[in-house]
C-alpha angles and dihedrals in degrees: 000000000000093000096055109115134198126202113202147149114242096293104142094179098061090042088051092058093046095046090058088063098033107029093169093053115132114227127213112189124209103206103213092187090073094064115108114247088225091056092049091049093047093048092047093050090051088063092057140269093278092059090044094053092043090053093044091048091049093050092048093048094048093048091050090050091053090250105189099045094044093043092051090049092051093047092050091048095051103031105027127220116348099179093118091055088049090054091051092049091051088055093050130085114283123204133176088223134028087219096054118130090243091059091049091050092048092051091052089050094048096047090201122199091214135013123203118201128194132168100349130132118268109307110233128217097258089061092047089050094045093055093058089195141074113302118199130192132207111217116191091213136068108262137241090018097055122025135168123027136342094025090158089061106047098054089052092048090050093041088238092143095160089064100056100114152108135263134202111202143155113279110242136160093265118080111267091334108121126113113289120243095177138354126181137177114239111226118231126216131211110273096024114150123205093268091050088057091052091047090052089051092051093048096045092041094051092050094049091043092055091049093048091048092052092049092046090054090050102051109316141272125256115248131222113209116238 
């Protein structure tokens, strides 16, 4: 499916799983690092103080726990080498925002038959309209119980271990609110650290995502409303 597109932030590991199923997939990367800290702060505060303090607490906790080094180690352990996916992503289009005019223009040019989203900012209506096809989203959390970010962290904090999971759903304007194609609990193992849990979510999510995408391209998948 040469005209199947994926819109992602630089997450080589998820792309690695999907590229095994769709090697001709075109990748459009939303480079989160280009977002202004002031913009992130303003947008977070708009969603309320509770969301702000949750996000601030998450960032502080992950920095204290040496987030990037430990996360990279866990991802490599569970998913293997993703350097090829990294190479493909470097060759793809890079945008500071998934909603940029250049992304909209590229989607209109591609005329994809399916778009797969993972880890971007909120996708706005002009992007949904420009795709003119089904757009799916991989959420590394079990919807509707856990939405938004860090959904590997909150179930652990609340000892809600049966709701550590992943969800594939239609991408809509509302946050993690589209019809669900698949949702599965991710099993934990003795000795798992927080980054192992996230790595298991990425691996399981990528596998389910690829399967849902293939089925969607070959007739469609029933949805369960959230």
